[in-house]
C-alpha positions in Angstrom: -18.3 36.2 -7.6 -20.5 38.4 -5.5 -20.7 38.4 -1.7 -23.9 36.3 -1.6 -22.2 33.5 -3.5 -19.1 33.7 -1.2 -21.3 33.4 1.9 -23.3 30.5 0.3 -20.0 28.6 -0.6 -18.7 29.2 2.9 -21.9 27.8 4.4 -21.9 24.7 2.2 -18.2 24.0 3.1 -19.0 24.3 6.8 -21.9 21.8 6.5 -19.9 19.3 4.5 -18.6 16.2 6.4 -15.0 16.5 7.5 -12.3 14.8 5.5 -11.2 11.4 6.9 -7.7 12.8 7.7 -9.4 15.0 10.4 -11.6 12.2 11.9 -9.4 10.3 14.4 -10.8 10.1 17.9 -8.0 11.2 20.2 -7.2 13.7 22.9 -4.3 15.4 24.6 -3.1 13.6 27.7 -2.2 16.8 29.5 -4.3 19.8 28.8 -1.7 22.2 30.2 0.9 20.8 27.8 1.6 22.1 24.3 4.2 24.5 23.1 3.6 26.6 19.9 6.6 26.6 17.6 7.1 27.9 14.0 8.2 25.3 11.4 10.8 25.9 8.8 9.7 26.0 5.1 11.3 22.5 4.6 9.5 20.8 7.4 6.2 22.5 6.6 6.4 21.3 3.0 7.2 17.7 4.1 4.4 17.6 6.7 1.9 19.0 4.3 2.9 16.7 1.5 2.8 13.6 3.8 -0.7 14.5 4.9 -1.9 14.9 1.3 -0.5 11.6 0.2 -2.2 9.8 3.1 -5.7 11.4 2.8 -7.9 8.9 1.0 -10.0 11.6 -0.6 -6.9 12.8 -2.4 -6.1 9.4 -3.9 -7.7 10.1 -7.4 -5.5 13.2 -7.8 -2.4 11.2 -6.8 -3.1 8.8 -9.6 -3.7 11.7 -12.0 -0.4 13.3 -10.9 1.6 10.0 -11.3 0.3 9.5 -14.8 1.2 13.0 -15.8 4.8 12.9 -14.4 5.5 9.5 -15.9 4.8 11.0 -19.3 6.7 14.2 -18.8 9.6 13.0 -16.5 10.1 9.3 -17.4 13.7 9.3 -16.0 12.8 10.5 -12.5 11.4 8.6 -9.6 7.7 9.1 -9.1 8.2 9.1 -5.3 10.8 12.0 -5.6 8.5 13.9 -7.9 5.6 13.6 -5.5 7.8 14.9 -2.7 8.9 17.9 -4.7 5.9 18.9 -6.7 2.7 17.2 -5.7 1.6 19.8 -3.0 2.0 22.7 -5.4 0.3 20.8 -8.3 -2.6 19.8 -6.1 -3.2 23.4 -4.9 -3.3 24.6 -8.4 -5.5 21.7 -9.5 -8.1 22.2 -6.7 -8.2 25.9 -6.3 -8.0 27.0 -10.0 -8.7 24.1 -12.3 -11.9 22.6 -11.0 -14.5 25.2 -11.9 -17.5 22.9 -11.5 -17.0 22.9 -7.7 -16.7 19.1 -7.5 -13.5 19.4 -5.4 -14.7 22.1 -3.1 -14.5 19.8 -0.1 -10.7 19.5 -0.7 -10.0 23.2 -0.6 -9.3 23.0 3.2 -6.2 20.9 2.6 -5.2 22.3 -0.8 -3.4 25.2 0.7 -0.6 24.9 3.2 -1.5 24.7 6.9 -0.5 27.2 9.5 3.3 27.6 9.9 3.0 27.3 13.6 2.3 23.9 15.2 1.6 22.8 18.7 4.0 20.2 20.2 2.9 17.8 23.0 4.5 15.4 25.3 1.6 12.9 25.3 -1.5 11.9 23.4 -4.2 9.3 23.7 -4.9 8.0 20.2 -6.0 4.6 18.6 -6.6 3.3 22.1 -3.0 3.8 23.1 -1.3 6.2 25.5 1.8 7.6 23.6 4.6 9.7 25.2 7.7 11.2 23.5 11.0 9.5 24.2 12.3 12.5 26.1 9.2 12.7 28.3 9.5 9.0 29.2 13.1 9.3 30.4 13.2 8.0 34.0 9.7 6.5 33.9 8.9 2.9 34.7 7.1 2.3 31.5 8.2 3.4 28.0 5.3 4.6 25.8 7.4 5.8 22.8 7.5 2.7 20.7 5.6 2.9 17.4 4.8 0.4 14.7 3.3 1.4 11.3 2.0 -1.4 9.2 3.6 -1.9 5.8 1.9 -3.3 2.7 2.9 -6.9 3.2 5.0 -9.0 5.4 5.8 -12.6 6.1 8.4 -14.7 7.9 11.1 -14.1 5.3 10.8 -10.4 5.1 9.4 -8.1 7.8 7.8 -5.0 6.1 6.3 -3.2 9.0 8.0 -0.1 10.2 9.2 0.4 13.7 10.3 3.7 15.2 10.9 5.8 18.3 8.5 8.7 18.9 10.4 12.0 19.2 7.6 14.6 18.8 3.9 14.9 18.7 2.6 17.7 16.4 -0.8 19.3 15.9 -0.9 20.6 12.3 -3.7 23.1 11.8 -5.4 23.9 8.5 -7.6 26.9 8.0 -11.3 26.0 8.3 -14.4 26.7 10.4 -14.8 22.9 11.0 -12.4 20.1 12.2 -9.1 20.9 10.6 -6.3 19.5 12.8 -4.0 16.6 11.8 -1.9 14.8 14.4 1.6 13.9 13.2 4.3 11.8 14.9 7.9 12.8 14.2 10.0 9.6 14.7 13.4 8.0 14.5 12.9 4.9 12.2 14.7 1.6 12.4 16.2 0.3 9.1 13.5 -1.9 7.8 15.9 -4.0 5.7 18.8 -4.6 8.1 17.5 -3.4 11.4 14.2 -5.4 11.7 14.5 -9.2 12.0 12.0 -12.0 12.3 13.8 -14.7 14.3 13.4 -18.4 14.1 10.5 -18.4 16.5 8.6 -15.9 14.2 9.1 -13.1 16.8 10.3 -9.7 15.8 13.5 -8.1 17.0 15.1 -4.7 16.1 18.7 -3.5 16.1 18.7 -0.2 17.9 21.8 1.0 16.2 20.5 0.3 12.7 18.6 3.5 11.8 16.8 4.3 8.6 18.4 7.1 6.7 15.4 9.1 5.6 14.5 12.7 5.1 10.9 12.1 5.9 10.4 11.4 9.6 6.6 11.7 9.8 3.7 9.3 10.2 0.1 10.0 10.9 -1.0 9.3 14.5 -3.9 7.4 13.0 -1.4 4.9 11.4 0.4 4.2 14.7 0.2 1.1 16.9 2.1 0.9 20.1 5.0 -1.4 20.9 7.6 -1.7 23.6 11.3 -2.4 23.1 13.1 -4.4 25.6 16.7 -5.9 25.7 17.1 -9.6 26.3 17.8 -10.5 29.9 20.8 -12.7 28.9 23.2 -11.8 26.1 24.2 -14.4 23.5 25.7 -14.0 20.1 22.1 -14.3 18.7 20.5 -11.7 21.0 23.4 -9.2 21.3 22.6 -5.7 20.2 18.9 -6.5 19.7 15.7 -5.5 21.3 12.6 -7.7 21.5 9.5 -6.1 20.2 6.5 -6.3 22.6 3.1 -5.3 21.3 0.2 -4.0 23.4 -3.6 -4.2 23.0 -5.4 -0.9 22.6 -7.8 0.2 25.3 -11.3 -1.2 24.9 -10.4 -4.3 22.8 -9.8 -6.9 25.5 -11.2 -10.3 24.6 -12.3 -11.0 28.2 -15.6 -11.3 30.0 -17.0 -8.6 32.2 -16.4 -10.8 35.2 -12.7 -10.9 34.4 -12.3 -7.2 34.3 -11.0 -5.4 37.4 -11.4 -1.8 38.2 -7.7 -1.2 38.6 -6.6 -3.5 35.7 -3.8 -2.1 33.5 -5.2 -1.4 30.1 -2.2 -2.3 28.0 -1.4 -6.0 27.8 2.1 -7.1 26.7 2.7 -9.8 24.1 5.6 -10.6 21.9 5.1 -9.4 18.4 4.6 -12.6 16.3 4.8 -12.5 12.6 2.1 -14.6 10.9 3.0 -16.9 7.9 1.5 -14.6 5.4 -0.4 -11.3 5.9 -1.5 -9.0 3.2 -2.2 -5.4 3.9 -4.1 -3.1 1.6 -2.8 0.3 2.8 0.9 0.9 2.0 3.0 3.4 3.9 3.4 6.9 2.4 0.6 6.3 -0.1 -3.0 7.4 0.0 -4.1 4.8 2.4 -7.5 4.4 4.0 -7.5 5.9 7.4 -8.5 3.5 10.1 -11.8 4.2 11.8 -12.2 3.8 15.5 -15.2 4.0 17.7 -15.7 7.4 19.5 -14.2 7.5 22.9 -17.1 7.5 25.4 -17.5 10.1 28.1 -17.2 7.4 30.8 -13.9 6.2 29.3 -12.6 9.7 29.1 -13.3 10.2 32.8 -11.4 7.0 33.6 -8.5 8.2 31.5 -8.6 11.6 33.3 -8.4 9.8 36.7 -5.4 7.8 35.6 -3.6 10.9 34.4 -4.3 13.0 37.6 -1.1 11.7 39.2 1.1 12.4 36.2 3.2 15.5 36.7 2.4 18.6 34.6 4.3 19.3 31.4 7.6 21.0 31.8 9.1 22.9 28.8 12.5 21.7 27.8 14.7 20.6 24.9 16.8 22.4 22.5 15.6 23.9 19.2 16.8 21.9 16.2 16.9 22.3 12.5 13.2 21.7 12.2 12.3 25.1 13.7 13.0 28.7 13.3 14.0 30.6 16.4 11.3 32.6 18.0 13.4 35.8 17.6 12.9 35.5 13.8 9.2 36.1 14.3 9.3 38.9 16.9 9.3 41.8 14.4 7.1 40.2 11.7 3.4 39.7 11.3 2.3 36.1 12.2 0.2 36.1 9.0 -1.4 32.7 9.7 -4.0 33.3 12.2 -7.5 32.5 11.1 
């Protein structure tokens, strides 16, 4: 391929519309926040695989992969095979086995993202203001409760997923256009034994019942905000349980203009009530369609900025954990992942 062809391909890629995984109206709550950390190989692989499995444009290739591994590995779980091999198979499929150029728009996510990610204490996304649990310590309002909708749920079996937000990560892919994916790293409640729909069709969680999972991520675009609150009086029925309180995202109040006040709090609390039967079309951890939200207007951004002016600046803190390499490991080496 000569240099003219390379320039032409680069131009076509830059003009192509961004993938849905990159189109989620959101913004950092605190512009001064954000700490750059290197990810371990294990976490980088898990984050990249999760992003691929939840990008709707990748869905045809997930089906193709599943059909192949069912034939070649009939005794192994398809889910486990996806976790282990899909990212590598997808890169080979897109970069080297699609000569007609029909998958050129997927090249941006076919290769692994940057090893370094930016971590934030707060983000405004989906109309909600999210904070990490550590950042919310000592604050009057907790903004770290997250709900991710499951495929189906009803009164008998709650299948939504509830968790506590631990970290907010910006994962950066290599591209001249939009190429950042926002991930939430969470502690998940056990969906089978730790999430209960009580006799009043309201949802409770058991804070001590945690889901044993090796995959802690969800897309920020999948997240809805909830609050967890203990019951004011303890009985045998409410002991060791938290009530789940949902909030309305900013901009979706069902009120008239006359009812709106300038200083009105934008998050309205309401007990999370489970309907008799609700069917969802986008299952968790599969190639689900990303929700589309209206762009945040300049006027609304200004209002958010005013609300955040009184919030203290980000303060670095927290210990490194198994997710990250220490910075010293990278002092003598070349970064190797700068665009």
